[in-house]
C-alpha positions in Angstrom: -15.4 12.1 -31.5 -16.4 11.7 -27.2 -15.6 14.4 -25.2 -14.4 14.4 -21.8 -13.1 16.8 -19.0 -10.7 14.0 -17.8 -9.8 10.2 -18.7 -9.2 7.9 -16.2 -6.8 5.0 -17.1 -7.4 1.9 -14.6 -10.2 1.3 -13.1 -8.7 0.0 -9.9 -9.4 1.5 -6.5 -7.5 4.9 -7.2 -8.5 5.5 -10.3 -12.1 5.4 -9.4 -12.1 7.2 -6.5 -10.7 10.0 -8.5 -13.5 9.3 -11.5 -16.0 9.0 -8.1 -14.7 12.8 -6.7 -14.8 14.5 -10.4 -17.8 13.0 -11.3 -19.4 14.4 -8.3 -17.8 17.5 -8.6 -20.0 17.8 -11.8 -16.6 17.2 -14.7 -17.4 14.7 -17.4 -15.0 12.0 -16.8 -14.2 8.4 -18.9 -12.7 5.3 -17.1 -11.0 3.1 -19.5 -9.3 -0.4 -18.6 -8.4 -3.6 -20.1 -10.3 -5.8 -18.4 -13.5 -5.8 -15.8 -14.6 -6.2 -12.7 -14.4 -8.2 -10.4 -10.9 -9.3 -10.9 -8.1 -10.9 -9.1 -5.4 -8.0 -7.2 -3.2 -7.9 -4.8 -2.2 -5.1 -3.2 -4.8 -5.1 -0.1 -3.5 -4.4 3.7 -4.7 -0.9 4.5 -3.0 1.1 7.3 -4.6 3.9 10.1 -3.3 6.7 7.7 -5.0 4.6 4.8 -8.1 5.3 7.2 -7.7 8.6 8.2 -7.7 9.2 4.1 -10.6 7.6 3.1 -12.7 9.5 5.7 -10.9 12.7 4.5 -12.0 11.9 0.9 -15.7 11.2 2.1 -16.1 14.3 3.9 -14.3 16.8 1.8 -16.3 16.2 -1.1 -19.3 14.6 0.6 -19.1 10.9 -0.4 -21.1 9.5 2.0 -21.6 5.9 0.7 -17.0 6.1 1.2 -16.8 7.0 5.0 -18.2 3.3 6.4 -14.7 1.7 4.8 -12.6 3.8 7.2 -12.8 1.3 10.2 -13.8 -2.5 10.1 -16.8 -1.9 12.2 -18.5 0.6 10.6 -17.7 -0.9 6.9 -19.2 -4.7 8.1 -22.4 -2.8 9.7 -23.3 -0.8 6.2 -21.6 -3.3 3.4 -21.6 -6.4 4.6 -21.5 -8.1 1.0 -18.1 -5.8 0.2 -15.4 -8.6 1.4 -12.9 -7.3 3.6 -10.5 -8.6 7.0 -10.1 -7.5 10.2 -6.8 -5.9 11.0 -6.1 -4.8 14.1 -2.3 -4.2 13.8 1.0 -5.9 12.6 2.4 -9.2 13.8 5.8 -10.4 13.1 7.1 -13.9 13.8 10.5 -15.3 12.8 10.3 -18.4 11.2 14.3 -21.0 11.3 15.1 -23.5 8.9 14.0 -26.9 10.0 12.5 -26.2 13.2 9.3 -25.6 14.7 8.3 -22.1 15.1 8.9 -21.0 19.1 9.0 -17.8 21.6 9.7 -17.1 24.7 8.6 -15.2 27.8 10.7 -11.8 26.7 9.0 -12.5 22.8 12.3 -12.5 21.2 11.1 -14.1 18.2 8.1 -12.0 18.1 6.7 -8.4 17.9 2.9 -7.4 17.8 2.3 -3.6 17.2 -1.0 -2.3 17.6 -3.1 0.1 15.2 -6.7 0.5 16.9 -7.7 0.0 20.5 -10.9 -2.4 19.4 -12.1 -4.1 16.7 -14.6 -1.7 16.0 -12.0 1.0 14.6 -9.5 -1.7 13.4 -8.0 -1.2 9.7 -8.8 -3.7 7.2 -8.0 -5.9 4.8 -9.5 -5.4 1.3 -10.4 -8.2 -0.9 -9.6 -6.0 -4.1 -11.7 -8.3 -6.3 -14.9 -6.9 -4.3 -13.3 -3.1 -2.9 -12.4 -2.4 -7.0 -16.1 -3.6 -8.2 -17.8 -1.6 -5.6 -15.6 1.8 -5.8 -15.7 1.7 -9.8 -19.6 1.1 -9.8 -20.2 4.4 -7.6 -17.9 6.2 -9.5 -20.3 5.0 -12.4 -23.2 6.1 -10.1 -21.8 9.6 -9.7 -21.9 10.0 -13.2 -19.0 8.2 -15.0 -18.5 6.9 -18.3 -16.9 3.5 -17.3 -14.9 2.0 -20.8 -14.0 -1.9 -20.2 -11.7 -4.1 -22.5 -10.7 -1.5 -24.5 -7.0 0.0 -24.7 -5.0 3.2 -25.2 -3.3 2.8 -29.0 -2.7 6.3 -29.5 -2.2 9.8 -27.2 -1.6 13.5 -29.0 -1.4 16.5 -26.8 -1.6 19.7 -28.9 -0.5 22.4 -26.8 -2.3 25.3 -28.8 -5.9 24.0 -27.3 -4.9 22.1 -24.4 -6.5 18.6 -25.5 -5.5 15.5 -25.9 -7.1 13.7 -28.9 -6.7 9.8 -27.7 -7.6 6.6 -30.0 -8.6 3.4 -28.2 -9.7 0.1 -29.5 -11.3 -3.2 -28.2 -8.5 -6.0 -26.4 -9.8 -8.8 -27.9 -10.9 -7.0 -31.7 -8.9 -5.3 -34.6 -7.8 -1.8 -34.6 -9.7 -0.3 -37.2 -12.6 -0.8 -35.0 -11.4 1.7 -32.7 -13.0 4.7 -31.4 -11.4 8.5 -30.5 -12.3 10.4 -27.5 -11.2 13.8 -26.9 -9.6 15.1 -23.2 -8.4 18.0 -21.0 -6.7 15.7 -18.9 -5.2 12.1 -18.6 -4.7 10.7 -14.8 -2.7 7.6 -15.3 -4.0 4.7 -12.9 -3.0 1.8 -14.3 -0.2 0.8 -12.1 2.6 -1.4 -13.2 1.1 -1.1 -16.6 1.5 2.4 -17.6 -0.1 3.1 -20.1 0.3 6.3 -20.7 4.1 7.0 -20.3 5.2 5.3 -24.1 3.5 8.8 -25.2 4.7 11.7 -22.9 8.5 10.5 -23.1 8.2 9.3 -19.4 10.9 6.4 -19.0 11.3 4.1 -16.0 14.1 6.1 -13.7 14.6 3.2 -10.6 18.3 2.2 -11.3 18.7 4.3 -7.5 16.4 2.3 -5.9 18.0 0.2 -3.2 14.7 -2.4 -2.1 14.8 -5.2 -5.0 12.5 -8.1 -3.9 10.1 -9.9 -5.9 7.3 -11.9 -5.0 5.4 -14.9 -5.2 1.5 -14.1 -4.0 -1.9 -16.3 -4.2 -5.4 -16.3 -2.5 -6.3 -19.5 -0.7 -8.8 -20.7 1.5 -8.4 -23.1 4.7 -5.5 -21.4 6.1 -4.9 -22.5 9.4 -4.9 -19.7 12.9 -1.3 -19.9 14.2 -2.2 -21.4 17.3 1.5 -21.3 17.9 2.0 -17.5 18.0 -0.4 -17.1 20.7 0.3 -15.5 23.7 -1.6 -14.5 27.0 0.2 -11.3 26.1 -0.8 -10.3 23.1 -2.8 -6.6 22.6 -5.1 -8.6 20.1 -4.6 -11.9 18.1 -1.9 -12.3 15.8 -4.2 -13.5 13.1 -6.3 -10.7 13.1 -3.3 -8.7 11.3 -0.7 -8.1 8.3 0.7 -11.3 10.0 4.6 -11.4 8.4 6.6 -14.4 8.8 10.6 -13.7 9.2 12.7 -16.2 7.2 16.2 -15.9 7.0 16.1 -13.9 3.6 12.6 -11.7 3.4 9.1 -13.0 4.9 5.7 -14.5 3.8 2.5 -12.3 4.3 -1.4 -13.8 5.2 -4.2 -11.0 5.1 -7.0 -13.0 6.6 -10.5 -12.1 4.8 -13.8 -12.6 6.7 -15.0 -14.6 4.1 -12.3 -17.5 4.1 -9.3 -16.6 1.7 -6.3 -15.5 3.1 -3.8 -13.8 0.8 -0.5 -15.6 1.4 2.9 -14.1 -0.5 6.3 -14.6 -0.7 8.7 -11.9 -1.5 12.4 -12.3 -0.9 15.8 -10.2 -2.4 16.1 -10.6 -5.8 19.7 -12.0 -5.8 18.4 -14.4 -3.3 14.4 -15.1 -5.1 12.8 -18.9 -5.7 11.4 -20.0 -8.4 9.0 -22.3 -6.1 6.7 -20.9 -3.2 6.0 -24.7 -2.2 9.6 -25.3 -1.4 10.8 -22.6 0.6 7.5 -23.0 2.5 8.5 -26.4 3.1 12.1 -25.5 4.4 9.9 -24.0 7.9 7.8 -26.7 9.6 5.5 -24.4 11.8 4.9 -22.2 8.0 4.0 -25.0 6.0 1.7 -26.6 8.7 -0.5 -23.0 8.4 -0.9 -24.2 5.0 -0.7 -27.7 4.7 -4.4 -28.2 4.0 -5.2 -25.0 2.1 -6.3 -24.8 -1.3 -5.0 -22.1 -4.1 -8.2 -19.9 -5.4 -6.6 -17.1 -7.0 -5.0 -16.8 -10.1 -6.0 -20.4 -11.7 -3.0 -20.5 -13.8 -0.5 -20.4 -10.3 1.0 -18.2 -8.0 1.2 -15.0 -9.1 4.7 -13.7 -10.0 6.7 -10.2 -9.8 10.4 -10.4 -10.5 11.3 -7.0 -8.6 8.5 -4.8 -7.4 10.5 -1.5 -6.6 10.4 1.0 -10.0 9.8 4.6 -10.6 9.2 6.9 -13.8 11.0 9.7 -14.2 8.4 12.3 -14.2 5.1 12.4 -12.2 3.5 15.3 -14.3 3.4 16.9 -17.9 1.3 18.9 -19.7 -1.9 17.6 -19.8 -1.4 14.2 -17.6 -0.6 13.0 -14.2 0.3 9.4 -12.6 -1.0 8.3 -9.6 1.2 7.5 -7.0 0.5 3.1 -8.0 1.5 4.3 -11.6 4.6 6.5 -10.5 6.2 4.6 -8.4 6.1 1.5 -5.7 8.7 0.1 -3.8 7.3 -3.1 -1.6 4.4 -4.6 0.4 6.8 -4.7 4.2 5.7 -1.8 5.5 1.9 -2.1 3.9 2.7 1.7 2.9 0.9 1.2 -0.7 -3.5 2.3 -0.1 -1.8 5.0 2.2 0.3 6.4 -0.9 -2.2 5.6 -3.4 -5.4 8.0 -1.1 -2.5 10.6 -0.7 -2.4 10.4 -4.4 -6.2 10.6 -5.3 -6.6 13.8 -2.7 -3.7 15.8 -4.3 -4.7 15.1 -7.5 -8.4 15.4 -7.3 -7.6 18.9 -5.3 -5.4 19.9 -8.4 -7.7 19.1 -11.1 -10.8 20.6 -9.4 -8.6 24.1 -8.9 -8.5 27.0 -11.2 -5.7 26.6 -13.8 -2.4 28.9 -12.2 -3.5 26.8 -8.7 -4.1 23.6 -10.7 -0.3 24.0 -12.2 1.4 25.2 -8.3 -0.2 22.1 -6.9 0.8 19.1 -9.8 4.3 20.7 -9.3 4.7 20.4 -6.0 3.2 17.0 -6.5 5.7 15.7 -8.5 8.6 16.9 -6.1 6.7 15.2 -3.4 6.6 12.1 -4.7 9.8 11.8 -5.7 10.6 12.5 -2.1 8.1 10.0 -0.9 9.5 7.1 -2.8 13.1 7.7 -2.0 11.5 7.6 1.7 9.8 4.4 1.4 12.9 2.8 -0.7 14.9 3.7 2.4 12.8 2.3 5.2 11.9 -0.3 3.4 15.5 -1.3 2.6 17.2 -1.2 5.7 14.9 -3.7 7.1 15.9 -6.3 4.0 19.6 -5.2 5.2 19.2 -6.0 8.4 18.1 -10.0 8.1 18.8 -12.4 9.0 18.7 -10.8 13.2 15.5 -10.5 13.7 16.8 -7.8 16.6 17.9 -5.6 13.8 14.8 -6.0 11.6 12.3 -5.3 14.3 14.9 -2.5 15.3 15.0 -0.8 12.2 11.1 -1.5 11.2 10.6 1.4 14.3 11.3 4.0 12.1 8.8 3.3 9.4 6.3 2.9 12.9 7.4 6.7 14.4 6.9 7.5 10.7 3.4 6.4 10.7 2.1 7.5 14.0 3.9 10.9 13.3 1.9 11.6 10.6 -1.3 10.3 12.1 -1.1 12.9 14.9 -1.0 15.2 11.9 -4.1 13.7 10.4 -6.2 13.6 13.5 -5.1 17.5 13.9 -5.8 18.6 10.1 -6.0 16.2 7.1 -5.7 18.6 4.5 -2.0 19.5 6.0 1.0 18.1 5.6 4.3 20.3 7.0 6.4 17.6 7.3 5.4 14.9 3.8 3.2 12.3 3.3 4.8 9.7 6.8 7.2 12.6 7.4 8.9 12.1 4.5 9.9 15.8 4.8 11.0 15.9 8.7 15.0 16.7 8.1 15.9 15.8 11.4 14.7 12.5 11.2 15.4 11.8 7.5 18.8 12.6 8.4 19.0 9.8 11.3 17.2 7.1 9.3 20.1 7.6 6.6 22.9 7.4 9.3 21.4 4.3 10.4 20.6 3.3 7.2 24.2 3.9 5.4 25.7 1.4 9.0 23.1 -1.8 8.1 24.6 -3.2 5.4 28.1 -3.1 7.4 27.3 -4.1 10.6 29.6 -7.0 12.0 27.8 -10.6 11.6 25.1 -10.6 13.9 25.0 -12.4 17.1 23.3 -11.2 20.1 25.9 -8.6 21.7 25.7 -7.0 18.0 22.4 -7.1 17.7 21.8 -5.4 20.9 23.3 -3.1 20.9 22.5 -2.0 17.2 18.7 -2.0 18.6 20.4 -0.2 21.4 21.4 2.3 18.9 18.1 2.8 17.4 16.1 3.1 20.4 17.7 5.7 21.5 18.1 7.8 18.1 14.3 7.5 17.4 14.0 8.6 21.3 12.9 12.2 20.4 9.8 11.0 18.3 9.1 7.6 20.4 5.6 8.6 22.1 4.4 4.8 21.8 7.4 3.0 23.6 8.9 1.5 20.5 11.8 -1.3 21.5 11.4 -0.5 25.2 12.6 -3.6 26.6 9.9 -3.3 29.3 7.1 -3.9 26.6 8.5 -7.3 25.8 7.8 -6.4 21.6 3.9 -5.8 22.5 2.6 -2.4 21.5 -1.0 -1.4 21.7 -3.2 1.6 21.0 -5.1 3.2 23.6 -7.4 5.6 22.1 -9.8 5.8 19.1 -9.3 6.8 15.9 -10.1 10.5 15.6 -11.9 9.7 12.1 -14.7 7.4 13.5 -17.7 10.1 13.5 -16.8 10.8 10.1 -17.1 6.5 9.2 -19.9 5.9 11.6 -22.2 8.9 10.3 
């Protein structure tokens, strides 16, 4: 029987990072995955919060090879072979069915929010097939054992000796060709696969979630730049961004990589979800023009499809096991919180598993309660934006709550990335949380959208965020154009 300190299930970026950290600190680690690398994966948009966390992980555990991934400029300089894309911020464009995209001098149909002061220090889009492959390779170099093409078939925990006896089998071979593994810990990083939950009695618990959306997605070559949206007062190119094409119901993302691939996805509420990506895009002429000569390159079988994105499990920890955030719960890609939330879990789980026994138990109990708070918070921040549609004014007003939360958390990360007194993305700021809860309760009962009611709601949100608003969100003088003015505090780590 093979024996390890920790078994990590799933070799995506978060599982590989946990394995890399633990192996670098002398723990024996096995990574088990049903498939191999490189492979197609969705979930590619980074944020300043994710960059802070990457730099913190690199600094905290001496992973010097990881640090350059915290910024686009250092990434391109150190690792030109690992595919990414430049992300200067977030761009939003309101489209109307049957009409060419149009805007005016006040930018009533667009918003750009910068996340960096320059290209060098910008965030990134990750081509996950390339990034995940790199990270699992670093975990192996650090000493982790990678077992690809195998799946978990049984897992039994002996509370007497505090050990797991795990049975795995090849995915494409008879089960009697399996092997046995003993481990002190199991870390489930399998995402929606939830490989461990059936063996530990950890059922889904997501009926409370207000965000109910699904997605169709693929990678394309030849997506055109959005020339119609360019304006002389843009703080950055709207193509160098997490580009959001806001529709009557839902939205379409475009994330451009430096190798010519663009990740494209359509997200819609489940009750109005389309079965045809192409038919929905065709209703919006300017969006259809961007994709007119594009060629889908992955997945080869057709558009990927997730009928419902939001999900959550009852627990994130138990005797001898822990779920990373990507496995415990997910809400929606709207605010690009996925990579950052996953990395926040990497930090906390690694800290716990490397701590003494008493501290480990305490840290994991806190992690369990914090994760539920975080998923509830993200659900509230996201669901309000969908409830605000189709009004663009209402949409960007409610989206401002996310930017307030993110900027507040980034300020704390710049001060001390290891201490989060108000929680991930300020989820434990009770005063701010209550404001968001109150406004979220109003959104679904607002009168039918018209210019007066939309402007009244925007004014309400502007006044509500005033105590926390440090960058001029919703300030009419800025006309939906916001720019950062300083290099990130983690720049020296990334460039070292």
